[in-house]
C-alpha positions as CSV (number, residue, x, y, z in Angstrom):
1,M,-13.5,-19.6,12.0
2,T,-17.2,-18.9,11.4
3,V,-18.3,-19.7,7.8
4,L,-21.5,-18.0,6.4
5,D,-24.1,-20.2,5.0
6,V,-24.7,-20.5,1.3
7,G,-27.6,-18.2,0.4
8,A,-27.0,-15.8,3.4
9,V,-27.1,-12.1,2.4
10,V,-24.6,-9.7,3.9
11,G,-24.2,-6.1,2.7
12,G,-26.4,-6.7,-0.3
13,L,-24.4,-9.7,-1.4
14,R,-25.7,-13.3,-1.5
15,I,-23.1,-16.0,-0.5
16,D,-22.8,-18.6,-3.4
17,A,-19.8,-20.6,-2.3
18,V,-16.6,-20.6,-0.3
19,A,-13.7,-19.6,-2.6
20,G,-10.9,-19.8,0.0
21,R,-9.8,-19.4,3.6
22,G,-6.9,-17.6,5.2
23,G,-5.6,-16.3,8.5
24,M,-7.6,-13.1,8.1
25,G,-11.0,-14.5,7.1
26,V,-12.9,-16.3,4.5
27,V,-13.2,-15.5,0.8
28,Y,-16.6,-16.2,-0.8
29,K,-17.9,-16.3,-4.3
30,A,-21.0,-13.9,-4.0
31,H,-23.6,-12.3,-6.1
32,Q,-24.1,-8.5,-5.8
33,L,-27.8,-8.3,-6.0
34,A,-28.1,-4.6,-6.9
35,L,-25.8,-4.8,-9.8
36,N,-26.5,-8.5,-10.8
37,R,-22.9,-9.4,-10.9
38,T,-20.6,-12.1,-9.4
39,V,-17.9,-10.7,-7.1
40,A,-15.3,-12.0,-4.6
41,M,-16.2,-11.1,-1.0
42,K,-13.6,-11.4,1.8
43,V,-15.2,-11.4,5.3
44,V,-12.7,-10.6,8.0
45,S,-12.6,-13.0,11.0
46,P,-14.7,-11.8,14.0
47,E,-11.6,-11.7,16.2
48,L,-10.0,-9.1,14.1
49,A,-13.2,-7.3,13.2
50,G,-13.9,-6.8,16.9
51,D,-10.6,-4.8,17.3
52,P,-11.4,-1.1,16.8
53,E,-7.8,-0.2,16.0
54,F,-7.7,-2.9,13.3
55,R,-11.1,-1.8,11.9
56,E,-9.8,1.8,11.4
57,R,-6.6,0.5,9.8
58,F,-8.6,-1.8,7.6
59,R,-10.7,1.0,6.3
60,R,-7.8,3.3,5.7
61,E,-5.7,0.6,3.8
62,A,-8.8,-0.6,1.9
63,R,-9.1,3.0,0.6
64,L,-5.5,3.0,-0.5
65,A,-5.7,-0.4,-2.1
66,A,-8.9,0.6,-4.0
67,A,-7.0,3.5,-5.5
68,L,-4.7,1.0,-7.2
69,D,-5.5,0.9,-10.9
70,H,-3.2,-1.9,-12.4
71,P,-3.9,-4.7,-14.7
72,H,-2.3,-7.2,-12.3
73,V,-4.1,-6.1,-9.2
74,V,-7.5,-7.4,-8.4
75,P,-9.7,-4.3,-8.3
76,I,-11.4,-3.6,-4.9
77,H,-15.0,-2.5,-5.4
78,H,-16.2,-1.8,-1.9
79,A,-15.4,-2.0,1.8
80,G,-18.2,-2.2,4.3
81,E,-19.8,-3.5,7.4
82,D,-23.1,-5.2,7.9
83,D,-24.4,-6.7,11.1
84,G,-20.9,-6.9,12.6
85,Y,-19.4,-8.4,9.5
86,L,-16.4,-6.4,8.1
87,Y,-15.9,-7.2,4.4
88,L,-14.3,-6.3,1.1
89,T,-15.7,-6.9,-2.3
90,M,-13.5,-7.2,-5.4
91,R,-13.5,-8.5,-8.9
92,Y,-14.2,-12.3,-9.1
93,V,-11.3,-13.9,-11.0
94,D,-12.3,-17.2,-12.5
95,G,-8.9,-18.8,-12.3
96,V,-6.6,-20.8,-10.0
97,D,-4.2,-19.6,-7.4
98,L,-0.5,-20.2,-8.0
99,A,-0.3,-22.4,-5.0
100,A,-2.8,-24.8,-6.5
101,M,-1.1,-24.6,-9.9
102,I,2.3,-25.5,-8.4
103,D,0.6,-28.4,-6.4
104,E,-0.9,-29.7,-9.6
105,K,2.1,-29.3,-12.0
106,G,4.9,-29.9,-9.5
107,R,6.9,-27.0,-11.0
108,L,6.5,-24.5,-13.8
109,E,8.5,-24.1,-17.0
110,P,11.0,-21.2,-16.3
111,R,9.6,-18.8,-18.9
112,D,6.1,-19.3,-17.5
113,A,7.2,-18.8,-13.9
114,A,9.2,-15.7,-14.8
115,E,6.3,-14.2,-16.8
116,I,3.9,-14.7,-13.9
117,V,6.3,-13.3,-11.4
118,A,7.2,-10.3,-13.6
119,Q,3.5,-9.4,-13.8
120,V,3.1,-9.6,-10.0
121,A,6.3,-7.5,-9.7
122,G,4.6,-4.8,-11.8
123,A,1.6,-4.8,-9.4
124,L,3.9,-4.5,-6.4
125,D,5.8,-1.6,-7.9
126,A,2.4,0.2,-8.3
127,A,1.5,-0.6,-4.7
128,H,4.9,0.6,-3.4
129,A,4.5,3.8,-5.2
130,R,1.2,4.4,-3.2
131,G,3.0,3.7,0.0
132,L,1.6,0.2,0.3
133,V,3.9,-2.8,1.3
134,H,2.1,-6.0,0.8
135,R,4.0,-8.1,3.3
136,D,2.2,-11.3,2.5
137,V,3.3,-12.2,-1.1
138,K,2.8,-15.9,-1.5
139,P,1.4,-18.2,-4.2
140,A,-2.0,-18.4,-2.6
141,N,-2.3,-14.7,-3.0
142,I,-1.6,-14.8,-6.8
143,L,-4.5,-15.8,-9.1
144,V,-3.6,-17.0,-12.6
145,T,-5.7,-17.1,-15.7
146,R,-4.8,-17.9,-19.3
147,P,-6.9,-15.8,-21.7
148,A,-6.1,-16.1,-25.4
149,G,-3.2,-18.5,-24.5
150,R,-1.2,-16.1,-22.4
151,W,-0.7,-16.1,-18.6
152,H,-2.4,-13.3,-16.7
153,A,-1.7,-13.0,-13.0
154,Y,-3.5,-11.0,-10.3
155,L,-2.1,-10.1,-6.9
156,T,-4.7,-10.2,-4.1
157,D,-5.0,-9.2,-0.5
158,F,-3.9,-5.5,-0.6
159,G,-5.2,-3.2,2.0
160,I,-5.1,-5.5,5.0
161,S,-1.8,-7.4,5.0
162,K,0.3,-4.4,5.5
163,E,-1.3,-3.4,8.9
164,L,-1.9,-6.9,10.0
165,A,1.7,-7.9,9.5
166,G,3.0,-4.7,11.1
167,N,4.3,-6.7,14.0
168,A,5.7,-9.9,12.6
169,I,5.4,-11.8,15.9
170,T,2.4,-11.6,18.2
171,Q,2.4,-11.5,21.9
172,T,2.0,-15.3,22.0
173,G,5.1,-15.7,19.8
174,L,3.1,-16.9,16.7
175,V,4.1,-15.4,13.4
176,V,1.4,-13.5,11.6
177,G,1.7,-14.2,7.9
178,S,3.3,-16.9,5.8
179,L,6.6,-18.1,7.2
180,D,7.7,-19.8,4.0
181,Y,7.8,-16.4,2.3
182,I,8.5,-13.9,5.1
183,S,11.5,-11.6,4.8
184,P,14.2,-11.4,7.5
185,E,13.5,-7.9,8.4
186,Q,9.8,-8.7,9.1
187,L,10.9,-11.4,11.5
188,E,13.2,-9.1,13.2
189,G,10.5,-6.5,13.6
190,H,12.3,-3.8,11.6
191,D,10.6,-1.2,9.5
192,V,10.1,-2.6,6.0
193,D,9.9,-1.3,2.5
194,G,9.2,-2.7,-0.9
195,R,12.4,-4.8,-0.8
196,A,10.6,-7.1,1.7
197,D,8.1,-7.9,-1.0
198,V,11.0,-8.5,-3.3
199,Y,12.2,-11.2,-1.0
200,S,8.9,-12.8,-0.7
201,L,8.4,-12.8,-4.4
202,G,11.8,-14.4,-4.7
203,C,10.5,-17.2,-2.5
204,V,7.5,-17.5,-4.8
205,L,9.7,-17.8,-8.0
206,F,11.9,-20.3,-6.2
207,Q,8.9,-22.5,-5.5
208,A,7.4,-22.1,-8.9
209,L,10.7,-23.2,-10.5
210,T,11.5,-26.1,-8.1
211,G,8.2,-27.2,-6.6
212,R,9.4,-26.5,-3.1
213,V,10.0,-23.4,-0.9
214,P,13.6,-22.2,-0.3
215,F,13.6,-23.4,3.4
216,P,11.5,-26.4,3.9
217,R,11.7,-27.1,7.7
218,D,9.6,-29.1,10.1
219,T,9.2,-26.4,12.8
220,T,8.4,-22.8,13.1
221,A,11.7,-22.0,14.8
222,A,13.7,-23.7,12.1
223,R,12.0,-21.9,9.4
224,M,12.6,-18.5,11.1
225,Y,16.2,-19.3,11.7
226,A,16.7,-20.2,8.1
227,H,15.2,-17.0,6.7
228,L,17.4,-15.1,9.2
229,H,20.8,-17.0,8.9
230,V,20.8,-19.7,6.2
231,L,22.0,-18.9,2.7
232,A,19.2,-19.7,0.3
233,P,19.9,-22.6,-2.1
234,T,19.9,-21.8,-5.8
235,P,17.3,-23.4,-8.2
236,G,20.1,-25.3,-9.9
237,Q,21.0,-27.0,-6.5
238,V,17.5,-28.3,-6.2
239,V,16.9,-29.1,-9.9
240,P,20.2,-29.4,-11.7
241,A,18.6,-28.7,-15.2
242,L,17.9,-25.1,-13.9
243,T,21.5,-24.3,-13.4
244,G,22.2,-21.1,-15.1
245,P,21.4,-17.3,-15.0
246,L,18.3,-17.8,-12.7
247,D,20.6,-18.9,-9.9
248,A,22.2,-15.5,-9.7
249,V,18.9,-13.7,-10.0
250,L,17.4,-15.7,-7.1
251,A,20.5,-15.3,-5.0
252,R,20.1,-11.5,-5.3
253,A,16.4,-11.5,-4.7
254,L,16.8,-13.7,-1.5
255,A,19.7,-11.8,0.0
256,K,19.4,-11.3,3.8
257,R,20.1,-7.6,3.7
258,P,17.6,-5.5,1.9
259,A,20.4,-3.3,0.4
260,D,21.8,-6.4,-1.4
261,R,18.5,-7.2,-3.1
262,F,16.9,-5.7,-6.2
263,A,16.0,-2.2,-5.5
264,T,12.4,-2.8,-6.9
265,A,10.2,-5.6,-7.7
266,G,10.0,-4.6,-11.3
267,E,13.7,-4.8,-11.6
268,F,13.7,-8.3,-10.1
269,G,10.8,-9.4,-12.5
270,R,12.6,-8.1,-15.6
271,A,15.8,-9.8,-14.6
272,A,13.9,-13.0,-14.1
273,V,12.3,-12.8,-17.6
274,A,15.7,-12.2,-19.1
275,A,17.4,-15.0,-17.3
276,A,14.6,-17.4,-18.1
277,A,15.1,-16.5,-21.7
278,G,18.7,-17.7,-21.4
279,L,20.3,-14.4,-21.3
280,P,23.5,-13.5,-19.3
281,V,22.8,-11.5,-16.2
282,G,25.1,-8.8,-15.1
283,W,25.4,-9.8,-11.4
284,A,26.2,-13.5,-12.2
285,P,29.7,-14.7,-12.0
286,P,31.6,-14.2,-15.3
287,A,29.7,-16.2,-17.9
288,S,31.3,-18.7,-20.2
289,A,31.0,-18.1,-23.9
290,S,28.5,-20.9,-24.1
291,Q,26.2,-19.1,-21.8
292,L,26.1,-16.0,-23.9
293,K,23.9,-15.9,-26.9
294,P,25.5,-15.1,-30.3
295,P,24.8,-11.8,-31.9
296,V,21.2,-11.4,-32.9
297,T,20.4,-11.3,-36.5
298,P,17.2,-9.2,-36.6
299,A,14.1,-10.4,-38.3
300,P,12.8,-8.1,-41.0
301,P,11.8,-4.9,-39.3
302,T,8.1,-4.4,-38.6
303,S,6.6,-1.1,-39.5
304,H,3.6,0.6,-37.8
305,P,2.3,3.2,-40.1
306,S,0.3,6.0,-38.4
307,A,-1.3,9.1,-39.6
308,P,1.5,11.8,-40.1
309,Y,1.5,14.6,-37.6
310,P,0.7,18.0,-39.0
311,P,3.5,20.6,-38.5
312,P,3.0,22.8,-35.4
313,P,1.5,26.3,-35.9
314,A,4.1,28.8,-37.2
315,A,3.7,30.9,-34.1
316,S,4.8,28.1,-31.8
317,R,7.1,26.2,-34.0
318,P,10.6,26.0,-32.5
319,P,13.8,26.1,-34.5
320,Q,14.2,22.6,-36.1
321,H,17.3,20.5,-35.9
322,P,18.6,19.9,-39.4
323,S,18.5,16.2,-39.1
324,G,15.3,15.8,-37.1
325,P,14.9,15.5,-33.3
326,Q,18.1,16.2,-31.3
327,A,19.5,13.5,-29.2
328,A,18.3,13.7,-25.7
329,P,21.0,15.1,-23.3
330,A,23.4,12.2,-23.1
331,G,22.4,9.4,-20.8
332,R,19.0,10.8,-19.9
333,S,16.1,8.5,-19.5
334,R,13.0,10.5,-18.7
335,R,11.2,7.6,-17.0
336,W,12.6,7.4,-13.5
337,W,9.8,7.0,-11.0
338,W,11.1,6.4,-7.5
339,V,9.9,3.7,-5.1
340,G,11.4,2.6,-1.8
341,G,14.5,4.7,-2.3
342,A,15.5,3.5,-5.8
343,A,14.7,4.5,-9.3
344,V,12.2,2.4,-11.0
345,V,12.1,2.0,-14.8
346,A,8.6,0.9,-15.0
347,A,6.7,1.9,-11.9
348,V,4.4,4.7,-10.8
349,V,4.7,7.0,-7.8
350,V,2.0,9.1,-6.4
351,G,2.1,12.1,-4.0
352,A,5.8,12.8,-4.4
353,V,7.4,15.5,-2.5
354,F,9.8,18.0,-4.2
355,V,12.3,20.7,-3.2
356,V,14.2,23.3,-5.2
357,P,17.4,24.9,-4.0
358,T,19.6,26.7,-6.5
359,L,22.7,25.8,-8.5
360,T,24.6,29.0,-7.6
361,G,26.3,27.5,-4.6
362,A,24.1,29.2,-2.0
363,A,22.8,27.0,0.7
364,P,19.2,26.1,0.5
365,G,16.8,28.4,2.2
366,P,13.8,27.5,4.4
367,A,11.6,24.7,3.3
368,P,9.4,26.1,0.5
369,T,5.6,25.8,0.7
370,P,3.7,23.2,-1.3
371,T,3.4,23.8,-5.0
372,A,0.1,25.2,-6.1
373,Q,-2.3,22.8,-7.5
374,P,-3.1,23.0,-11.2
375,D,-5.9,25.4,-12.2
376,P,-8.4,23.3,-14.3
377,A,-9.9,26.5,-15.6
378,A,-6.6,27.9,-17.1
379,P,-6.0,27.3,-20.8
380,A,-4.2,23.9,-21.3
381,A,-0.4,24.1,-21.4
382,G,-0.5,22.1,-24.6
383,R,-2.6,20.0,-27.0
384,V,-2.4,16.4,-28.3
385,V,-1.7,16.5,-32.0
386,G,-2.3,13.8,-34.6
387,T,-2.7,10.0,-34.1
388,P,-0.7,8.1,-31.5
389,I,2.2,6.2,-33.0
390,K,2.2,2.4,-32.2
391,V,5.4,1.0,-30.9
392,G,6.7,-2.4,-29.7
393,A,4.9,-4.3,-26.8
394,G,5.8,-3.4,-23.3
395,A,7.5,-0.1,-24.3
396,Y,8.5,2.1,-21.3
397,Q,11.6,4.1,-22.1
398,L,11.6,6.9,-24.6
399,T,14.6,8.9,-26.0
400,G,15.7,10.8,-29.1
401,G,18.6,10.9,-31.4
402,S,19.9,10.8,-35.0
403,G,16.6,12.2,-36.2
404,F,14.4,9.7,-34.7
405,L,12.6,8.9,-31.5
406,W,13.3,5.6,-29.9
407,T,11.7,3.2,-27.3
408,A,12.9,0.2,-25.5
409,N,10.4,-2.6,-25.7
410,P,11.0,-5.5,-23.2
411,G,7.7,-7.1,-24.1
412,A,8.6,-7.4,-27.7
413,G,12.3,-8.0,-27.3
414,S,12.9,-5.0,-29.6
415,I,13.6,-1.3,-29.8
416,S,11.3,1.0,-32.0
417,R,12.7,3.6,-34.3
418,I,10.1,6.3,-34.9
419,D,10.1,8.9,-37.7
420,P,8.4,11.9,-36.0
421,T,7.6,13.5,-39.4
422,T,5.7,10.6,-40.9
423,G,4.5,9.1,-37.7
424,T,5.8,5.7,-38.7
425,S,7.7,3.3,-36.2
426,T,9.9,0.4,-37.1
427,D,10.5,-2.5,-34.7
428,L,14.1,-3.7,-34.6
429,P,14.4,-7.0,-32.9
430,V,17.4,-7.2,-30.5
431,G,16.4,-10.1,-28.2
432,G,16.0,-10.3,-24.5
433,A,14.1,-7.7,-22.6
434,P,15.5,-4.3,-23.6
435,N,15.5,-1.9,-20.7
436,Q,17.4,1.1,-21.9
437,V,18.4,2.4,-25.3
438,V,20.9,5.3,-25.7
439,I,21.8,6.9,-29.1
440,G,25.4,8.0,-30.1
441,A,28.1,7.6,-32.7
442,G,25.5,6.4,-35.3
443,K,24.3,3.5,-33.1
444,A,21.6,2.6,-30.7
445,W,23.2,1.1,-27.6
446,V,20.8,-1.3,-26.0
447,W,21.0,-2.8,-22.5
448,N,18.6,-5.6,-21.7
449,Y,19.5,-6.4,-18.0
450,S,22.4,-8.6,-19.0
451,S,26.1,-8.0,-18.6
452,A,26.4,-7.2,-22.4
453,I,25.5,-4.2,-24.5
454,T,24.0,-4.6,-28.1
455,P,25.0,-2.0,-30.6
456,V,22.3,-1.4,-33.4
457,D,23.2,0.6,-36.5
458,V,20.8,3.5,-36.6
459,A,20.2,3.5,-40.3
460,S,20.0,-0.2,-41.2
461,G,18.7,-1.5,-37.9
462,T,21.3,-4.3,-37.9
463,A,22.4,-5.6,-34.5
464,G,26.2,-6.0,-34.0
465,E,28.2,-8.2,-31.9
466,L,27.5,-8.3,-28.1
467,I,29.9,-6.2,-26.2
468,R,30.5,-8.3,-23.1
469,T,31.5,-6.6,-19.8
470,E,31.0,-9.4,-17.4
471,Q,29.8,-6.8,-14.9
472,Q,26.6,-6.0,-13.2
473,I,25.2,-3.0,-15.0
474,S,22.6,-0.6,-13.4
475,R,22.3,2.3,-15.9
476,I,23.9,3.4,-19.2
477,G,24.4,6.8,-20.8
478,Q,26.6,8.4,-23.4
479,A,29.0,11.3,-23.4
480,N,32.3,12.3,-25.1
481,G,32.5,9.3,-27.3
482,S,31.9,6.7,-24.6
483,L,29.0,4.7,-23.3
484,W,29.1,5.0,-19.5
485,L,27.8,2.2,-17.2
486,T,27.2,2.4,-13.5
487,L,28.5,-0.8,-11.9
488,P,27.1,-1.3,-8.3
489,D,29.1,-4.4,-7.6
490,K,32.3,-2.6,-8.3
491,D,31.4,0.7,-6.7
492,A,32.4,2.3,-9.9
493,V,31.5,3.7,-13.3
494,G,32.9,2.0,-16.4
495,R,32.9,2.7,-20.0
496,I,32.7,1.3,-23.5
497,D,34.5,3.1,-26.4
498,M,31.8,3.8,-28.9
499,T,34.3,4.2,-31.8
500,T,35.8,0.7,-31.3
501,G,32.9,-0.9,-29.6
502,Q,35.2,-2.3,-26.9
503,W,34.7,-2.6,-23.2
504,T,37.7,-0.7,-21.8
505,G,37.9,-2.3,-18.4
506,E,38.5,1.2,-16.9
507,L,36.8,1.7,-13.6
508,I,36.2,5.2,-12.0
509,P,35.6,4.7,-8.2
510,V,32.6,6.4,-6.8
511,G,30.4,5.7,-3.7
512,H,28.9,2.4,-2.6
513,R,26.5,0.7,-5.1
514,P,26.1,3.4,-7.7
515,G,22.9,3.0,-9.7
516,P,20.9,5.9,-11.2
517,M,22.9,8.1,-13.6
518,S,22.2,11.1,-15.8
519,I,24.5,13.1,-18.1
520,D,24.3,16.8,-19.0
521,G,26.9,17.8,-21.6
522,N,30.1,16.2,-20.4
523,M,29.1,16.0,-16.8
524,I,28.1,12.6,-15.3
525,Y,25.9,12.5,-12.2
526,V,25.7,9.3,-10.2
527,V,23.5,8.4,-7.2
528,N,25.3,6.1,-4.7
529,Q,22.4,4.3,-3.2
530,T,23.9,2.8,0.0
531,D,26.0,5.9,0.7
532,N,23.1,8.3,-0.1
533,T,25.5,10.5,-2.0
534,L,25.8,12.1,-5.4
535,S,29.1,11.8,-7.3
536,T,30.0,13.9,-10.3
537,I,32.4,12.8,-13.1
538,D,33.9,14.8,-15.9
539,A,33.6,12.7,-19.0
540,T,36.4,14.6,-20.7
541,T,39.0,14.0,-18.0
542,R,37.4,10.7,-16.8
543,A,37.8,11.9,-13.2
544,V,35.6,12.5,-10.3
545,V,34.9,16.2,-9.7
546,G,35.0,17.3,-6.0
547,A,33.6,15.5,-3.0
548,P,30.3,13.8,-3.2
549,H,27.2,15.6,-2.0
550,N,25.1,14.1,0.7
551,L,21.5,13.3,-0.2
552,P,18.5,12.6,2.0
553,N,17.7,8.9,2.6
554,G,15.8,7.2,-0.1
555,I,17.1,9.1,-3.1
556,G,17.0,6.7,-6.1
557,A,17.0,8.8,-9.2
558,V,18.8,11.6,-10.9
559,E,18.0,13.8,-14.0
560,A,20.3,16.4,-15.3
561,A,19.3,19.0,-18.0
562,G,20.2,22.5,-18.8
563,G,22.4,23.0,-15.7
564,R,19.6,21.7,-13.4
565,I,20.3,18.5,-11.5
566,Y,17.1,16.9,-10.2
567,V,17.4,14.1,-7.7
568,A,14.4,12.3,-6.4
569,G,13.3,9.5,-4.1
570,S,10.4,8.1,-2.1
571,A,10.7,11.2,0.3
572,G,10.9,13.9,-2.3
573,M,12.7,15.6,-5.1
574,A,15.2,18.4,-5.3
575,V,17.4,20.4,-7.6
576,Q,20.9,19.6,-6.4
577,G,23.0,22.7,-5.6
578,A,26.6,23.0,-4.5
579,T,25.7,22.1,-0.9
580,D,24.3,18.9,0.6
581,L,20.6,18.3,0.7
582,T,18.5,17.4,3.7
583,A,15.0,16.1,4.1
584,A,13.8,19.4,5.4
585,D,13.7,21.1,2.0
586,L,10.4,19.8,0.7
587,V,7.7,20.9,-1.6
588,K,4.7,18.6,-2.3
589,L,3.3,17.8,-5.7
590,D,0.2,15.5,-5.5
591,G,0.0,12.8,-8.1
592,A,3.4,13.3,-9.7
593,S,5.1,10.3,-11.2
594,G,8.1,11.8,-12.8
595,V,9.6,14.9,-14.3
596,T,10.8,15.9,-17.8
597,P,12.9,19.1,-17.7
598,G,12.2,21.2,-20.8
599,A,13.9,24.3,-22.1
600,N,11.9,26.8,-20.0
601,A,9.6,24.5,-18.0
602,V,9.3,21.2,-16.2
603,W,6.6,18.7,-17.3
604,I,5.0,16.5,-14.6
605,I,2.9,13.3,-15.3
606,D,0.1,13.2,-12.9
607,T,-1.1,9.6,-12.5
608,D,-3.9,10.6,-10.1
609,R,-5.7,12.7,-12.8
610,N,-4.2,11.1,-16.0
611,E,-2.9,14.5,-17.0
612,I,0.4,16.2,-17.9
613,R,1.2,19.5,-16.0
614,R,3.7,22.2,-16.9
615,L,5.5,24.0,-14.1
616,A,8.1,26.6,-13.8
617,P,11.6,25.2,-13.4
618,D,11.4,25.8,-9.7
619,L,8.3,23.6,-9.5
620,R,6.3,26.2,-7.5
621,S,4.1,27.7,-10.2
622,P,1.9,26.0,-12.9
623,L,2.4,27.3,-16.4
624,G,-1.1,26.8,-17.9
625,G,-3.7,24.2,-17.2
626,P,-3.3,20.5,-17.3
627,I,-3.3,18.5,-20.5
628,S,-5.7,15.7,-20.7
629,G,-6.4,12.9,-23.2
630,I,-3.2,11.0,-22.5
631,G,-4.8,7.8,-21.2
632,K,-4.1,5.9,-18.1
633,G,-0.7,4.4,-19.1
634,A,1.6,6.9,-17.4
635,G,4.8,6.5,-19.2
636,D,7.9,8.2,-20.3
637,S,8.1,11.7,-21.8
638,Q,10.6,13.7,-23.6
639,E,10.8,17.3,-24.9
640,I,12.6,17.6,-28.2
641,D,12.9,20.7,-30.3
642,G,10.1,22.4,-28.2
643,V,7.7,19.4,-28.7
644,L,6.7,17.1,-25.9
645,W,6.5,13.4,-26.7
646,F,4.5,11.1,-24.3
647,L,4.8,7.3,-24.1
648,N,1.7,5.6,-23.0
649,A,3.0,2.3,-21.5
650,D,-0.4,0.6,-21.4
651,D,-1.2,0.7,-25.1
652,A,2.5,1.1,-26.3
653,T,1.9,4.3,-28.1
654,V,3.8,7.6,-28.5
655,T,1.8,10.8,-28.7
656,R,2.9,14.3,-29.8
657,I,1.9,17.2,-27.6
658,E,2.4,20.8,-28.9
659,P,3.0,23.1,-25.9
660,T,1.2,26.3,-25.7
661,P,3.7,29.2,-26.1
662,L,4.8,30.8,-22.9
């Protein structure tokens, strides 16, 4: 491979040193002369650069990758060509790659390894939402720094690995990519989605924990065979001291069938963090009492005072609930972006496609036309009011109930209770990495990717004893005095009696691998992810209602509100009617990352423009202009008592937005 001389100038960049080498080219530390800054410059090998088809794919994928704005993705500055050299420039990260770090340390502490992998998982979710599958996740493509005593990981090599690895095996039989981390479906030449990256990231975590790859083999053929047919060892089999919850997490991430893995990289990352913290994990074999932590005794609550919000103008003030914000419709979690066919709690999707049949029982009509783009000149559909309320680190789920707003904060191991009148939040430590909080029966019910639920008294903030189910839990919601849990390993929905706080053991069979769930009144809607069906359960009778509805492939989220049942996935979104849905019923909404149904409208977070849009319930007509000033941290949102609340995930704040009257 040709290496440029130090001091050579290509594309206005002076080569200062070789930073690394790979199968696609050489990475240099370079100086951008026009801007007087140091950058990383990747120059593609001449063999690939001379292929016209590769060049076009390279440019297209580089543009997509450059659009990624994520704290754990190395930003791409420019893609260009000079004197036959095809190159990318990106931020220069003064750190070490994870491969070198593992070589030096042998293996990492579990919490360090999980923290790094979880950050990379967030980057992958953002990429998958943009339609990019990395396909070459490996330690050498992960750069690690430690500013202010905390790890910060960057995932590199977006924009070229997808297309280069499109065919896993070349005509000469050589595997393109990194055999120690490649997924079985890549080796078999199948179409891949984000779950291939989950497998590769699982290999990375395994190596970071144990100091070796899952399948150390002497020959290429032996490594390929192992990825395809050999059950991956657990970390505890290699390093006995690691025996515990991480074994089950890695077993799932390294499953041979994509359908048996974590649906998203983010889900895997959060599970790894929880397991490394010593928490029980729901998909593990039944845990012994010694593996389960005792009830958490919260530290003194931490308050975050913020400037009170002024009351809304009288003309637009909705009727107020006597005790503050109403509880969100039971079980609803507004933040349900979809990636690779599965709901993602903390990811971002772009360019989603939507469809809206009716709920009257009539069959969907012809495919509707794309929804009109927002009119920037129209009066804004709402305005930001007051100062954002600071909540716990890593907040990404927002709900309401018992007169408060609530967030789940996996980064802080807490939930935040927010008084919307005073603008003050109180952090209530619950341990672990809380993923979802549901309010009902005077308690906040917290699920943190374990097999247990933590009840927290709404008034005092005191955490009660863990309610142990010894089940894999996928989502939670509340209705009719019960906390409902989707249990993918049981193909069923289970429940906890909220009065007694006891796991009932009752299982209501649904389809295969139920996951996303939403509750409207006493009706429970569950997406069965392997069957591509939607099941309905009456929470009063605790029985399935009717036959399941067929859904298009890739549906991974459901949101029910006010008689409308939205389902969504990587291929689109719909309002589920009384008939089956097909992929033909599509409406496109560029930039949409999620939907919050309101009383008379639907709110869309636009991650392309960092705006919120208000649309008619059928998604076809904008109701006012976009709302700006929400920041780049596209997060959850919730409409309560006519007020829209927006969670900015980047800076962990909740902002009040007063809608313009319709």
